[in-house]
C-alpha positions, 0 to 999 in steps of 0.5 A: 623498453619492451612488453614481455609476457612470460608463461602467463596463465589465467583461470576462471574458476576451474577453466584454464583460459590462458595457458602459458602464453609468451609474447614480446612487443617493442616500441613502435610495433603493432602486434596483432592478436588473432584467433577464433571467438572464445580463445582468450584474446580479450582475457589476455588484454584484460590481464595485462591491463590489470582487470583480470589477475593471472594465476601464474607467470610474469607480465613486464613493461620496461622491466617492471612487473605489472602482473597482480597490480590493480588497473589504476596502478597498471595505468600509471605505469603507462598502459592505456586500454581501449576495451571492446565495449568502449567504457564511455562514462555515462552522463559526462560530455565528450570533453569530460571523458577526454579529461579523465584520460589526462589522469593517466599522467600526473604532473602536467600543468593545465596548459600542457593538459589543454595542449593535449586536448587541443591536439586531439580536437585537431586530429578529430574535429568531429569530437571538437564539434561535439565537445559539450555533448553527452558522450553516450548520445553519439554514434557508435563510430564517434564513441569509438573515436572518443575511446581511442582519444581518451587513451591518446591524451595520456600518451601511454607507452603501451596501448591495448585495443580490443576489437576497435572496428566491430560494427563500424562503417568502412570510413570510420574503420579506415580512420581507426586503423589510421590512428593506430598507425599514428600511435605506432609512429609516435613510438607506442607499443600497440597490442591489437585484438581484431576480427578484421584480419586483413585490415589489422595486418595492414597496420601490424608488424607481427602477430600471434594466433591463440587457440584454447589459450595457447599461442599456436602461430606467430609470424611477420605480418608482412610475410605472405607465407606467415599470413597464409599460416595465420589464415589457415589457423583461424579458418573455421 
């Protein structure tokens, strides 16, 4: 299985936001997407997730075309998205938000669904403690953990994560990156947009740098030479 973006283009009106991006990622890989603000990183994730329709190119997961599909169909193809604003459903409890994540994979019995919820609660006991609490009343860090947990219960093949550490305390940030490592160990493909470059590189295998909607640098996250190219490319 592989994620493959081939010459993907995105326009917002006359603005050419994504310009012929080519990216590949494989199971068990965390691939970092870096770049300064406004270069198209979030748009790229939204395009893969089906929130934005590309104006050209192809997006394939496991050989199946995703480009042009609505978000619900992209989700059913095994894609989970943790957006920057988390999209916690207002008025719903922690557990109700989690159970919505179960809809990603149909055909599981109630016992299997409960086992997934229990697995999350074991990994994130804070969510277990607050399972009946209205989710939007939790702290920002707790809501971020819930947003990631809601994706995890569906066991997606591809996880798109946008700025997960923004505004969070260092202890929560460390746990967020630990969860990303666990997703990788479970065999998922993880595409990670993150301003905390050094933290992201510690969990990433490879990376791409965007500038004006185009990939300008790609490299090995463990290579000091490639890391230096990355830092130079995003320096203001």
